[in-house]
C-alpha positions as CSV (number, residue, x, y, z in Angstrom):
1,M,0.0,0.0,0.0
2,Q,1.3,3.5,-0.9
3,Y,1.1,6.5,1.5
4,R,1.7,10.1,0.9
5,L,3.5,12.1,3.6
6,R,3.3,15.8,4.0
7,Q,3.6,18.6,6.6
8,A,0.3,18.9,8.5
9,T,-1.5,22.3,8.6
10,P,-4.0,23.7,11.1
11,D,-6.8,22.6,8.7
12,D,-5.8,18.9,9.4
13,A,-6.4,19.3,13.1
14,E,-9.8,17.6,13.4
15,E,-9.0,14.6,11.3
16,L,-5.6,14.3,12.9
17,V,-7.0,14.3,16.5
18,R,-9.6,11.7,15.6
19,M,-7.0,9.5,14.0
20,H,-4.6,10.0,17.0
21,T,-7.5,9.1,19.4
22,L,-8.1,5.8,17.5
23,A,-4.4,5.0,17.4
24,H,-4.2,5.5,21.2
25,E,-7.1,3.0,21.6
26,E,-5.5,0.5,19.3
27,C,-2.0,0.6,20.8
28,Y,-2.8,1.3,24.5
29,G,-6.0,-0.6,24.9
30,Q,-4.4,-3.1,27.3
31,L,-2.5,-0.3,29.3
32,L,-5.2,2.3,30.0
33,S,-8.7,2.1,31.4
34,A,-12.0,2.4,29.4
35,A,-12.6,5.6,31.4
36,F,-9.4,7.1,30.0
37,F,-10.5,6.5,26.5
38,A,-14.0,7.8,27.2
39,G,-12.5,11.0,28.5
40,R,-10.3,11.4,25.4
41,R,-13.4,11.1,23.2
42,E,-15.3,13.6,25.4
43,S,-12.5,16.1,25.1
44,L,-12.2,16.0,21.2
45,R,-13.3,19.6,20.6
46,E,-10.8,21.0,23.1
47,R,-8.0,18.8,21.8
48,I,-8.7,19.8,18.2
49,E,-8.4,23.5,19.0
50,R,-5.1,22.9,20.8
51,R,-3.8,20.9,17.9
52,R,-4.7,23.6,15.4
53,T,-2.3,26.0,17.1
54,Y,0.4,23.2,17.5
55,L,0.2,22.5,13.8
56,D,1.0,26.1,12.8
57,S,4.8,25.3,13.0
58,A,7.8,24.9,10.8
59,D,8.9,22.0,13.0
60,P,8.1,18.5,11.5
61,R,4.4,17.8,12.0
62,I,4.1,15.0,9.4
63,I,1.0,13.2,8.5
64,A,0.5,10.1,6.3
65,L,-2.4,9.9,4.0
66,D,-3.8,6.7,2.4
67,A,-5.1,6.3,-1.2
68,E,-8.4,7.9,-0.1
69,D,-6.6,10.9,1.5
70,Q,-7.5,9.7,5.0
71,I,-4.9,10.4,7.7
72,V,-3.5,7.0,8.9
73,G,-0.3,8.1,10.6
74,L,1.6,11.0,12.2
75,A,5.0,11.9,13.5
76,D,6.3,15.1,15.1
77,A,9.6,16.3,16.4
78,G,11.4,19.3,17.5
79,P,13.8,20.7,20.1
80,G,14.4,18.4,23.1
81,R,12.5,19.3,26.2
82,D,14.7,17.5,28.7
83,E,17.2,19.7,30.5
84,D,20.0,17.1,30.1
85,K,19.2,16.9,26.3
86,A,19.0,20.7,25.6
87,G,19.7,21.3,22.0
88,A,19.0,17.6,21.0
89,L,16.3,16.6,18.6
90,E,13.3,14.9,20.3
91,L,10.8,12.7,18.5
92,Y,7.6,13.8,20.3
93,S,5.3,11.1,18.8
94,I,4.8,8.7,16.1
95,Y,1.6,6.8,15.6
96,T,0.0,4.7,12.8
97,L,-3.3,2.9,12.7
98,A,-3.1,-0.8,13.2
99,A,-4.2,-1.5,9.6
100,T,-0.9,-0.1,8.5
101,Y,1.4,-2.1,10.7
102,G,4.1,-3.9,8.9
103,S,3.7,-1.7,5.8
104,G,6.9,0.4,6.3
105,L,4.8,3.5,7.1
106,G,6.3,3.8,10.6
107,K,9.9,3.8,9.2
108,A,8.9,6.4,6.5
109,L,7.4,8.7,9.2
110,L,10.4,8.3,11.4
111,E,12.8,9.1,8.6
112,T,10.8,12.1,7.5
113,A,10.4,13.5,11.0
114,I,14.0,13.1,12.2
115,G,16.1,11.8,9.3
116,H,19.4,10.3,10.5
117,A,20.0,12.8,13.3
118,E,20.9,12.1,16.8
119,A,17.6,12.0,18.7
120,Y,15.7,10.7,21.7
121,L,12.2,9.9,22.6
122,W,10.0,8.6,25.5
123,V,8.0,5.3,25.2
124,L,5.6,3.6,27.6
125,E,7.4,0.7,29.4
126,G,4.5,-1.7,28.6
127,N,4.6,-1.2,24.9
128,P,6.9,-3.9,23.5
129,R,5.9,-3.3,19.9
130,A,7.0,0.3,20.0
131,T,10.2,-0.5,21.9
132,A,11.2,-3.1,19.4
133,F,10.4,-0.7,16.5
134,Y,12.7,2.0,18.0
135,Q,15.5,-0.5,18.7
136,K,15.3,-1.6,15.1
137,H,16.0,2.0,14.2
138,G,19.0,2.5,16.5
139,F,17.4,3.7,19.7
140,Q,18.4,2.2,23.0
141,P,17.2,2.8,26.6
142,D,19.5,5.4,28.1
143,G,18.6,4.7,31.8
144,R,16.2,7.6,32.3
145,T,12.6,6.7,33.4
146,A,9.6,8.8,34.3
147,V,6.0,8.5,35.3
148,L,3.2,10.1,33.2
149,P,0.8,12.5,35.0
150,P,-2.3,11.1,36.7
151,E,-4.5,12.0,33.7
152,W,-2.4,9.4,31.9
153,E,-3.0,7.0,34.8
154,S,0.6,7.4,36.0
155,L,2.0,5.0,33.5
156,P,5.8,4.4,33.6
157,E,7.9,5.4,30.6
158,L,11.5,5.1,29.6
159,R,13.7,7.3,27.5
160,M,15.5,5.9,24.4
161,A,18.2,7.6,22.5
162,R,20.3,7.0,19.4
163,P,23.4,8.5,17.9
164,Q,23.5,10.1,14.5
165,Q,22.8,7.5,11.9
166,S,25.0,7.1,8.8
């Protein structure tokens, strides 16, 4: 299956938030409660408006479109937010819908968002599929861990980093 990648715009906010919500349900269904997902669906309007502002950026805000021009994936990156990684590139997020798994879309999004640069990211500890994907692309746990805020049910996460790729 072929996908078209492009920089997202504020006009993509609604479809993007809906796709992102579905992707969360597909990949975190075993990690988060039904109440969490119900709350995400209830807050769609607010999240769409916040995303509109976020998408008005020159930083990578990449979306993947399928043959019907439906958003099926996203990746975004920018300046690192961790004090000990100031100036580093951070992959903020990368998600694809389950129907695209194994198609190479995740790799294409990753390469478009961060290229071969030195970078880091945070991943949920209980997400072996994502951890394996990142390891395949040169990321390794760097020893830092954290706990997400209560609205994310205090899930543990770990930081992974990779050197510049050749």
